[in-house]
Structures are given as structure tokens and as C-alpha cells.
Phi, psi and omega in degrees: 000130177298140183282150162286162189254138185229060181241105182261352180069023181239138178294117180293326192290345182244018194264352184242133178285355180269002188233094175292124186297332183285331185258347185226088179293141181287319177214162183286139177285355181272004187279061177279339179172144177203166183234135177250139173270137182240144171240141176284147183299336179265004175292150178295344177275347187284146174293350177269349190301128180249108185294338183278348182273142174276163176304324180293319179295326178293322180292320177297317179297321179297319179292322176299321178296323178297316179296316179297321181295320179294325176296324179291331173304315181296320179298319180295322179296321177296321179297320178297320180294321180298320183267012176064233183276354179297133175279102187289126182285157182268065177273093200276138175287160180299327179300323178295311183297328182299347185254013180265172195237318188249139188244135171244151180249137176204175181238147177236138170086181179224115000292155187293136175254124182287136182230134168256110185235147177282135175272148183200121175284001178252011181252148180262331191227140175283134176210161176220162174286149176282212180304132012267359181294304182226122179252101186297335182290344181261002178258122181287345182258359179290139175230134178279160178253131183292146179295335182258009175294154180299325180299314181288320178299330179295345178290343178062232184291347179280343181285132185243354182280153175289151186281067175235141182298329184281348183272142177286159180283119178236158183220162177203129179215135177244133181266171182296338179271012180072003173288153189226140175238128173210151182171206186226145174265143178207189183222136178202175184276136181243138175227128181259148177291138177287128185291339183259338181219101183298346179279347183253156175232158179251112182275113180259003178089209187264134178233147173277139181203158176267145176244105187279131175267354184288148170226166178217163180301332183277351185286118183259354183086002182276327177249145191240356181160204184223143175251106186284135183226025178276190184271009181289161182294339189248009170285177175302318182295314182296318183288327180266358180070028180278128181247355179225136171201166180208163177214155179217116185264124179284135178295153177294156178088002176286169183301149181304138178090355179275110187254151167286160182218155171238141184240131184238149176064230182293344179278347184296144181244113187228134178266096189286341181288343180227056183276120179274124181296137171284137179270126180274120178239131184304135178064017177243139176241018177277174182259090179269135173230166181260110172280127187247348180179169179221139175239139174241114187063235179262002184259118174272123184290136179271122180239147171294155186300329185280351186300328186256017185296327184288345182076177178229140180261130171277113191232107179289343187272351181248139182283301184274133171295154178226135180242144179299157182304321180298330179269321189292313185300310176298326179296311180295320179300318180292321176298318177300318180293325186276327187260112184263065179235156179300128178273133181228168178277136181273175183285346178228148179297330180291341177272090192277342181226110180228149180232150167269120187200162172270168176303318182295320180295318180293323182295342180264005177290156185298146176291143176253134181238130175257128178259125172244161176300118177077010179202157179228135179242124180261125182249116177280170186299332184287349173246354175271321180239148173229149180272115184261343169202172188304115178077006179248114183248130183238150176298124183270016174245125189252171175278131176279135177280359182238188178267021182235132174268157180221140175256115186266177187284341174297314181285353175260009177294138183053036174231120178277114184251120182245141182239129173235107186282338176285319177274356174058050182209166179230140176243150178235130175212138179296144183203155170266093192298330182291343182261354182283000000 
């Protein structure tokens, strides 16, 4: 989902009269680097794991989430248009969170409250559900944010508190699908689980975050919020001053206990010899890169120069990559020409190209190559196609309903993706993620 934007151009760290800088450090000075362990929502270790679902049903559900997430991108764009030049914050509805994929565990407050939150490079703000997940009145380290702090004032029309210094910062936002987010902003201590030793935690100090009072019929209490990882000032990266990070997603079906990971700061792994420049787009804090071409087997598809104008977003929160119609149609046409297998109808309308095939036949399909400025990504058959029912394999790259393409986490499996925000670039390199 394209993120809503949360850039007010105001220093967050000095904005509240409730936070004396000498007594309440915003973040730990020990944050030179750390690693987070991630679990996929469909992993048997996940609080979302449904034992009654087959692997095929999980893939169908994942694709439905991708479609819903892309629709939410459009809603966010409308919200930005509605509020004019205001950078609309990502105070996410539960419906939005229901469509994310990877979970990180951490604790908030004193005594610490355990949180399972979805990570997302398309989110601007860290938030968690309120009671019963997190009760701020029971945390001795919680601090409220003043309604008249510059941070709260930056919410513009979303701010619902009266303009008194003694009042806490509250917000309310309704989306086009009638879902609603409302709650309070505050500050508390965060501790992340150590990826190598579950008995240890990484204390990153105090972070600003939203406490959502909203609930929805789909909320089961298993997921508690979102860990924002976009380029905004109020994401985890912005608040901790982190300029480098990387991630490596383990394919499903790996041995139990084999986790995906994210690396921050000095722990980040970046291939600087093939750094793809990030494209700067006004009022956007997402990770845009320039996709310049696609090859299927030995055939490089011929595209008009305007086909790639919208750029592509690197999005950890969406499963299936999506290509604009101008890119997608020639791509699918070339796959049809190259793959001489029976074409069948898939379980979802969005799965536009499906074949009846054996595992061996799919493994022999042509390699797909994505060309980015200064880098090339090779996609093998196991991330190009997924088996959606017995013997039915469908293209796991979908048509984008907008003028924006997205690279999803299926196509980033066993791909070490590194981000350097100072050098303004992203690197891609093949890796065996379970061994990193």
C-alpha cells in the first residue's frame, strides 16, 4: 500500500512540553546496529497460523491481501488529495493492517508489554492497539504528547483535541471504505527482541507512537500494530536516525525456526557496487526506483519509453508484485509465447495467467529478469509462479490498477535488499537468506 505521508518538516524531538530533554532521551546512544527476526504471518510459529487452511488456500488469501493493499494505496492517494498539501499521516485502520505479511516482536513501556507488529516500508508512523493490547496508564515510562505541541499541530484537520496545553494529542481519520482510526499519540520506551538470543532485548530508548482505540470485526488480537519503516521523520528509521538497513526474506517451506531478518545501522548488508538510485518524488517517503526493462528468457521485451514513467515502489508489505498495464500486457504476452503448457483459469480473476503443470515443468520455464538503473534482478520460476491448487500454477506478478508498479515480497525471497538513505540508493543481491 502506498503509504500516506507524514512529513511535517518539524523536529519531533523538541515538540512536546511534557518531555524534558535532560530526563527523557528520545533514543539510546548505543544504537550502532541491531538485527530483528521476522516471522511470516503464514508461518506455523505465527499467531495468525490457521491449521485448517491448506497451502493453496494460504496463497489465495495472500493474493487477496495484495489486491486489497493496492486498493488502499489508492485510498491514501485520495486522502492526500483531500487534505491538499498537508502530509497526511499513516494512522492506519485495522483493515489496512490486516493486509500485511511480516511480523516483528518488541515490547513497549515499563513493565514491558509484548507486541506483535507488522513491519512495513510503506508506513510513516509506529502505532499499536490500545486496551487490551497496551494500557498506557499501567506504564510508568509513558508520557503524553501535548495537543499544542508542534508535532500534534502538524496533524492539521486530523487533530481532534482542543487547543490546550494540558490536553493530550488525539486524532481521528475516516477512510473511503468507512473504516475509522482514532486514538492518542504518546511516547514510551521500546525494546526489541534479540534475533540471536530470545532471552535478550535491545533497548532503543523512547519512541513516539500512536495508540489506536479502533477495533474491527476482523481483529483477533493476534496482531497489535505496525512498525513503520519508510523514509519519514517519524518512522523507526527517522526517530532513531538510522540511515542504513537491509532485509532478507526466507522462502516458505524452510526448516522450522528459520526466520527472515532485518538488519539496521552497522549490521546492514549493502552491495555498493550495484546501488540503484532512489527516485525522489514530491511528498512521498516511499522507496521508489526506476524499472527500465524486463527480459523473458533471452527475449528483452520492447516497451515504449513512457511505459516506465511511474516508477516502482519496493514494498515489503505486499506479497505479489504488480506492474502497470503498459508493462504487464507485453510481459504476459511474452510468457504465453514462451511457455508451451496448457493455459487454465485460476482461482481468482486477478490471476490472469495460469498453467496446468508439474513441478518439473514449471521449473523449466524461462527466467524473468528485471532491469533497474545500475542493477539487474534475476527471478527464478519459484518466485515467478506459485501453485494455487493441485497442478495449477499461476503468475505471481499481478496487474496494477494504478500508474504505479510495486515489487512485492514474493519476488524478494532469497534476495538481500539493502537501503542506504545517505547515498540515496538500494542494492539487490541473491542470497540464501536462511544462512545469513
